[in-house]
C-alpha positions as CSV (number, residue, x, y, z in Angstrom):
1,M,-19.0,-5.5,14.8
2,N,-17.8,-2.6,17.0
3,K,-14.4,-2.1,18.6
4,K,-15.3,-3.8,21.9
5,I,-16.7,-6.9,20.2
6,A,-13.7,-7.3,18.0
7,L,-11.3,-7.0,20.9
8,S,-13.3,-9.5,22.9
9,A,-13.3,-12.0,20.1
10,L,-9.5,-11.8,19.7
11,T,-9.0,-12.0,23.5
12,T,-11.1,-15.1,23.7
13,A,-9.3,-16.8,20.8
14,V,-5.9,-15.9,22.4
15,L,-6.9,-17.3,25.8
16,M,-8.2,-20.6,24.4
17,A,-5.1,-21.1,22.3
18,M,-2.8,-20.2,25.2
19,G,-4.3,-23.0,27.2
20,S,-3.4,-25.5,24.5
21,A,0.1,-24.0,24.1
22,H,0.9,-24.1,27.8
23,A,0.0,-27.7,27.9
24,A,2.1,-28.6,24.9
25,D,5.2,-26.5,25.5
26,D,7.2,-26.7,28.7
27,N,10.3,-25.1,27.2
28,A,8.9,-21.7,26.2
29,T,11.1,-18.6,26.6
30,S,10.7,-17.0,30.0
31,L,9.1,-13.6,30.2
32,A,12.4,-11.9,30.9
33,E,14.1,-13.7,28.0
34,A,11.3,-12.5,25.7
35,F,12.8,-9.0,26.1
36,T,16.5,-9.9,26.4
37,K,16.3,-12.0,23.3
38,G,14.2,-9.4,21.4
39,K,15.5,-7.6,18.3
40,A,16.0,-3.9,17.7
41,T,16.1,-2.5,14.2
42,V,17.1,0.8,12.7
43,D,15.8,1.8,9.2
44,L,17.1,5.0,7.6
45,N,16.1,6.5,4.3
46,L,17.6,9.7,2.9
47,R,15.8,11.0,-0.2
48,Y,15.9,14.0,-2.5
49,E,12.7,14.7,-4.6
50,N,12.1,17.3,-7.3
51,V,8.7,18.1,-8.8
52,S,8.2,20.3,-11.8
53,Q,4.7,21.1,-13.2
54,D,3.5,23.1,-16.1
55,N,1.4,25.5,-14.0
56,A,1.7,28.5,-11.7
57,L,3.2,26.5,-8.8
58,K,6.9,26.8,-8.1
59,D,9.1,23.8,-8.7
60,A,9.5,21.8,-5.5
61,D,12.7,20.5,-3.9
62,G,12.8,18.4,-0.8
63,L,15.6,16.5,1.0
64,T,14.3,14.4,3.9
65,L,15.6,11.8,6.3
66,R,13.3,9.1,7.6
67,T,14.4,7.3,10.7
68,R,12.5,4.3,11.9
69,L,13.4,2.6,15.2
70,S,11.6,-0.6,16.3
71,F,11.9,-3.4,18.8
72,A,10.3,-6.8,18.6
73,T,10.3,-9.2,21.6
74,A,11.0,-12.9,21.3
75,D,8.1,-15.3,21.6
76,Y,6.6,-16.1,25.1
77,Y,4.1,-19.0,24.8
78,G,3.0,-17.6,21.5
79,L,2.8,-14.0,22.7
80,S,5.1,-11.2,21.4
81,A,5.0,-7.5,21.0
82,V,6.4,-4.8,18.6
83,V,6.8,-1.1,19.2
84,G,8.4,1.3,16.8
85,F,8.8,5.1,16.2
86,E,9.2,7.0,13.0
87,D,10.7,10.4,12.4
88,S,10.9,12.4,9.1
89,R,12.9,15.6,8.9
90,N,14.1,18.0,6.3
91,V,17.9,18.0,5.9
92,A,20.2,20.9,5.0
93,G,17.3,23.3,4.7
94,V,16.1,21.8,1.5
95,D,12.4,22.2,2.1
96,D,10.9,24.2,-0.8
97,Y,7.7,22.2,-1.2
98,N,4.1,21.9,-0.3
99,D,4.0,19.2,2.3
100,A,0.2,18.5,1.8
101,I,-0.7,19.7,5.3
102,G,-0.7,23.5,4.7
103,N,3.0,24.5,4.5
104,N,4.4,26.3,1.4
105,P,1.2,26.1,-0.7
106,E,2.9,28.1,-3.5
107,Y,5.1,25.0,-4.3
108,S,4.2,21.7,-5.9
109,V,3.4,18.9,-3.5
110,I,5.9,16.5,-2.0
111,A,3.9,14.6,0.6
112,D,6.6,14.2,3.2
113,P,5.8,16.4,6.2
114,N,8.1,16.8,9.2
115,V,6.7,14.4,11.8
116,T,7.7,12.2,14.8
117,E,5.1,9.6,15.7
118,L,4.4,6.1,16.9
119,D,4.7,3.9,13.9
120,Q,3.7,0.5,15.3
121,A,2.6,-0.8,18.7
122,Y,0.9,-4.1,18.8
123,L,0.5,-7.3,20.8
124,Q,0.6,-10.5,18.8
125,Y,-0.5,-14.1,19.6
126,Q,0.5,-16.9,17.3
127,Y,-0.2,-20.6,17.8
128,Q,-0.2,-23.3,15.0
129,G,-2.3,-21.8,12.2
130,F,-3.7,-18.8,14.1
131,K,-2.2,-15.3,14.3
132,G,-3.9,-12.3,15.9
133,R,-2.8,-8.8,16.5
134,V,-4.2,-5.9,18.5
135,G,-2.9,-2.3,18.2
136,R,-1.2,-0.1,15.6
137,Q,0.2,-2.2,12.8
138,V,1.1,-2.4,9.1
139,I,-1.5,-4.2,7.0
140,A,-0.6,-5.2,3.4
141,L,-2.9,-7.5,1.6
142,G,-2.0,-9.1,-1.7
143,N,-0.4,-6.6,-4.1
144,Q,-1.7,-3.7,-1.9
145,R,-4.2,-2.5,-4.6
146,F,-6.9,-2.2,-1.9
147,V,-5.1,-2.3,1.5
148,G,-1.4,-1.3,1.9
149,H,1.2,0.6,3.8
150,V,2.1,3.3,1.2
151,G,5.7,2.5,2.0
152,W,7.1,4.8,-0.7
153,R,6.3,7.9,1.4
154,Q,8.5,8.7,4.4
155,D,5.6,8.6,6.8
156,R,4.1,5.2,5.9
157,Q,0.5,4.3,6.5
158,T,-0.4,2.1,9.4
159,F,-3.7,1.1,11.0
160,D,-5.1,0.9,14.6
161,A,-6.8,-2.4,14.2
162,V,-7.6,-5.9,15.4
163,T,-6.5,-8.5,12.9
164,M,-6.8,-12.3,12.8
165,Q,-5.4,-14.8,10.3
166,Y,-5.9,-18.6,10.2
167,A,-4.0,-20.9,7.9
168,F,-5.9,-24.1,7.5
169,N,-2.9,-25.6,5.7
170,D,-0.1,-24.5,3.4
171,A,-2.6,-23.7,0.7
172,F,-5.6,-22.1,2.3
173,K,-5.8,-19.1,4.7
174,V,-8.3,-16.5,5.7
175,D,-7.8,-13.0,7.1
176,Y,-10.1,-10.7,9.0
177,G,-9.5,-7.2,10.3
178,Y,-11.4,-4.5,12.1
179,I,-9.7,-1.0,11.5
180,Y,-10.7,1.7,13.9
181,K,-8.2,4.3,12.8
182,R,-6.4,5.0,9.5
183,N,-3.0,6.6,10.3
184,R,-2.3,8.1,6.9
185,I,0.9,9.5,5.4
186,F,0.3,13.2,6.3
187,A,1.7,13.2,9.9
188,E,-1.4,13.1,12.2
189,V,-3.3,15.9,10.6
190,K,-5.3,13.8,8.2
191,D,-5.7,10.6,10.2
192,V,-9.2,9.1,10.0
193,D,-11.3,7.4,12.6
194,S,-13.1,4.5,10.9
195,K,-15.2,1.4,11.2
196,D,-13.6,-0.7,8.5
197,H,-14.1,-4.5,8.1
198,I,-11.6,-6.3,5.8
199,F,-12.0,-9.9,4.7
200,N,-9.6,-11.9,2.6
201,A,-9.4,-15.6,1.8
202,S,-6.8,-17.2,-0.6
203,Y,-6.1,-20.6,-1.9
204,K,-3.0,-21.7,-3.6
205,L,-3.2,-24.0,-6.7
206,G,-0.4,-25.5,-8.6
207,F,-0.4,-22.8,-11.2
208,G,-1.5,-19.7,-9.2
209,T,-3.5,-18.3,-6.2
210,V,-7.1,-17.4,-6.2
211,T,-8.2,-14.8,-3.7
212,G,-11.7,-13.6,-2.7
213,Y,-12.2,-10.4,-0.7
214,G,-14.6,-8.0,0.8
215,Y,-13.6,-4.5,2.1
216,L,-16.4,-2.8,3.9
217,L,-15.2,0.7,4.7
218,E,-16.8,3.5,6.7
219,V,-15.5,6.8,8.1
220,D,-16.5,7.1,11.7
221,Q,-18.5,10.4,11.6
222,D,-22.1,11.6,12.2
223,A,-23.0,11.4,8.5
224,S,-24.0,8.1,6.9
225,N,-21.4,6.7,4.5
226,A,-20.2,3.4,3.3
227,L,-17.8,2.1,0.6
228,D,-18.3,-1.7,0.1
229,T,-16.1,-3.6,-2.3
230,Y,-16.3,-7.3,-3.2
231,G,-13.9,-9.0,-5.6
232,V,-11.9,-12.0,-6.8
233,N,-8.3,-12.2,-8.0
234,F,-6.3,-14.9,-9.7
235,T,-2.5,-14.5,-10.0
236,G,0.0,-17.1,-11.1
237,S,2.8,-18.3,-13.2
238,T,3.9,-21.4,-15.1
239,E,7.1,-22.7,-16.7
240,L,7.3,-23.2,-20.4
241,A,10.7,-24.4,-21.6
242,D,13.1,-21.7,-20.6
243,T,10.4,-19.1,-20.1
244,K,8.2,-18.3,-17.1
245,L,4.8,-17.1,-18.1
246,L,3.0,-14.6,-15.8
247,Y,-0.7,-13.9,-15.6
248,K,-3.3,-12.1,-13.6
249,I,-7.1,-11.4,-13.8
250,E,-9.1,-9.5,-11.2
251,Y,-12.7,-8.3,-11.0
252,A,-14.4,-6.3,-8.2
253,T,-17.7,-4.5,-7.8
254,Q,-18.2,-1.5,-5.5
255,E,-21.0,0.5,-4.0
256,S,-20.5,3.9,-2.5
257,S,-23.5,5.3,-0.5
258,T,-24.4,8.2,1.8
259,A,-27.8,9.3,3.1
260,D,-28.5,11.1,-0.2
261,T,-26.5,9.2,-2.9
262,K,-25.6,5.8,-4.1
263,F,-23.1,4.9,-6.8
264,D,-21.9,1.6,-8.3
265,A,-18.7,1.0,-10.2
266,D,-16.7,-2.1,-11.3
267,Y,-13.0,-2.8,-11.4
268,L,-11.2,-5.1,-14.0
269,A,-7.5,-5.9,-14.2
270,L,-5.8,-8.1,-16.8
271,E,-2.0,-8.7,-17.0
272,A,0.2,-11.0,-18.9
273,G,4.0,-11.3,-18.9
274,A,7.1,-13.5,-19.4
275,V,10.5,-13.9,-17.8
276,L,13.2,-14.8,-20.2
277,F,17.0,-14.6,-19.8
278,G,16.5,-12.6,-16.6
279,V,14.3,-10.0,-18.2
280,T,10.7,-9.6,-17.2
281,A,8.2,-8.0,-19.6
282,K,4.5,-7.3,-18.9
283,V,1.5,-5.8,-20.6
284,G,-1.6,-4.9,-18.7
285,Y,-5.1,-3.4,-18.7
286,E,-6.6,-1.8,-15.6
287,N,-10.1,-0.3,-15.5
288,L,-11.4,1.6,-12.5
289,G,-14.9,2.0,-13.7
290,S,-17.3,5.0,-13.6
291,D,-21.0,5.2,-12.7
292,D,-22.4,7.3,-15.6
293,G,-19.5,9.7,-15.4
294,Q,-20.4,10.8,-11.9
295,Y,-18.3,8.5,-9.7
296,G,-15.0,6.7,-10.1
297,F,-14.1,3.4,-8.4
298,S,-12.1,4.2,-5.3
299,T,-9.4,2.4,-3.2
300,P,-8.7,4.8,-0.3
301,L,-6.6,2.3,1.7
302,A,-4.3,1.2,-1.1
303,T,-0.6,1.8,-1.7
304,L,-1.6,4.0,-4.7
305,H,2.0,4.9,-5.7
306,K,2.4,1.4,-7.1
307,F,-0.3,1.8,-9.6
308,N,-1.2,4.2,-12.5
309,G,2.2,5.8,-12.7
310,W,4.7,7.1,-10.2
311,S,3.9,10.8,-10.7
312,D,0.7,10.1,-8.6
313,Q,-1.7,11.8,-11.0
314,F,-4.6,9.5,-10.1
315,L,-4.5,9.1,-6.3
316,A,-8.2,9.9,-6.6
317,T,-10.0,8.2,-9.5
318,P,-11.7,10.8,-11.8
319,K,-15.5,10.7,-11.8
320,E,-15.2,9.6,-15.5
321,G,-13.3,6.5,-14.3
322,L,-9.8,5.5,-15.4
323,V,-8.5,3.1,-18.0
324,D,-4.7,2.4,-17.7
325,I,-3.1,0.4,-20.6
326,Y,0.5,-0.2,-19.7
327,A,3.7,-2.1,-20.6
328,S,6.8,-2.6,-18.5
329,V,10.2,-4.3,-18.8
330,G,12.9,-4.8,-16.2
331,G,15.9,-6.8,-15.2
332,K,19.4,-6.9,-13.7
333,A,22.4,-4.9,-14.7
334,F,25.7,-3.8,-13.0
335,G,24.7,-5.3,-9.7
336,G,21.3,-3.6,-9.5
337,S,17.7,-3.7,-10.9
338,W,16.4,-1.6,-13.6
339,G,12.8,-0.9,-14.8
340,L,11.0,0.9,-17.6
341,A,7.2,1.4,-17.9
342,Y,4.8,3.2,-20.1
343,H,1.1,4.1,-19.3
344,K,-1.7,5.3,-21.5
345,F,-4.6,6.8,-19.6
346,D,-8.2,7.3,-20.8
347,A,-11.6,7.9,-19.3
348,D,-13.8,4.8,-18.7
349,Q,-16.9,6.9,-19.5
350,S,-15.8,9.9,-21.5
351,S,-17.7,13.2,-21.7
352,A,-17.8,15.8,-24.4
353,T,-14.6,17.4,-23.0
354,V,-12.8,14.6,-21.1
355,D,-11.6,11.4,-22.8
356,D,-7.8,11.5,-23.1
357,L,-6.3,11.5,-19.6
358,G,-2.7,11.6,-20.7
359,S,0.3,9.2,-20.7
360,E,3.4,8.6,-18.5
361,V,6.9,7.1,-18.7
362,N,8.6,5.7,-15.6
363,V,12.3,4.7,-15.3
364,S,14.1,3.4,-12.2
365,Y,17.4,1.8,-11.1
366,V,18.1,0.4,-7.6
367,M,21.4,-1.1,-6.4
368,P,22.1,-2.8,-3.1
369,I,25.5,-2.2,-1.5
370,K,26.6,-5.2,0.5
371,K,24.1,-6.3,3.1
372,H,22.7,-3.2,4.7
373,Y,22.7,-0.4,2.2
374,K,20.8,0.5,-1.0
375,V,20.8,3.5,-3.4
376,G,18.4,4.3,-6.1
377,V,17.1,6.8,-8.7
378,K,13.6,7.1,-10.2
379,Y,12.0,9.3,-12.8
380,A,8.4,9.9,-13.8
381,A,7.3,12.0,-16.8
382,Y,3.5,12.6,-17.2
383,S,2.1,14.2,-20.3
384,A,-1.4,15.7,-19.8
385,G,-4.3,14.9,-22.1
386,D,-7.6,16.9,-22.4
387,A,-7.4,20.3,-20.7
388,D,-10.7,19.8,-18.9
389,A,-9.3,16.7,-17.2
390,G,-7.5,19.1,-14.9
391,K,-4.0,17.7,-15.2
392,V,-0.8,19.3,-16.3
393,D,2.6,18.1,-17.6
394,T,4.6,16.9,-14.6
395,D,8.2,15.6,-14.1
396,K,9.4,14.0,-10.9
397,V,12.9,12.9,-9.9
398,W,14.0,10.9,-6.8
399,L,17.5,10.1,-5.6
400,W,17.9,8.1,-2.4
401,G,20.1,6.0,-0.2
402,S,18.9,3.7,2.6
403,A,20.4,1.7,5.4
404,K,18.9,-1.0,7.6
405,F,20.4,-2.7,10.6
């Protein structure tokens, strides 16, 4: 399906649904009221980040302010629109870091370049169980392991896309999207034209939700390439006396191919946990598999910072694959939320020189202040494993304050 076909399909669906909506609703907001009753939001995030690595790079320091301004119209016969802009700037001259787009390469990386850009701009139509969007938008599916907004970085990831969702009832819904541009976190320098198809269907049971998905990704370039992933996820919880039990199992298979190569890899995730007296404890196993030590399972559209440690050592899966065995605990204290996690990393298919991929400790505390404000601190300490794995000991510290109106 190309871009024109996807746009035509959504337009047809919108027009058909609008006919039904006009016949059924004589009290819709007027077109003028759709704007006057719209809502403007301001989202500010001031953050200090420090990165220290055991290599020749200089320690990095960055103080950045992200400002996000957006406006959403009210509904007009099911139609609405959103437009938003995003700006990220260094503050007080604290900019001693490699911004990942070519500035200050002698420092460690803090991937928050200075940028002002269009964050979102889409037209939406919603009627009964149907919702469709055309334009630049945030797409976050499930836990964002495969498709997400990378919201941790100051310049979040969005997509130029056509998306459609249909909820058959409260339990069953399906999503489809055609992405023709990936607006990544590196200003506009590393944005990618694409021809991606994303399918997702979920069904809620009494004790969890089962989701099936297919993500067929392709960079829009002259050379042949494809990254096709199919999988199924089950996530749920159940009450047992005073304890809530948590569980997850997920499996996916992936094929990466070009004109000259083809690789296959599997993904497996298992997680179990419990909530007792306000404290949540979890243990998990995640395996991003390898194809004979030559290719590692890849999730290029994911919110990768959420997974495999906050120091971001494994934004790209090693060709030997990655096994992450982890444990976490978190709860409430002094009006805020705290968390502690430990990760042990190993190769899925080890070589003679690469097996131990290191370990990491993560600690965080976040506290809301009244309704509109929030402050937080986060720390990540990565300890490298085998030298040939190409990693070094890394410490990262974040301090931030945010406001949203």
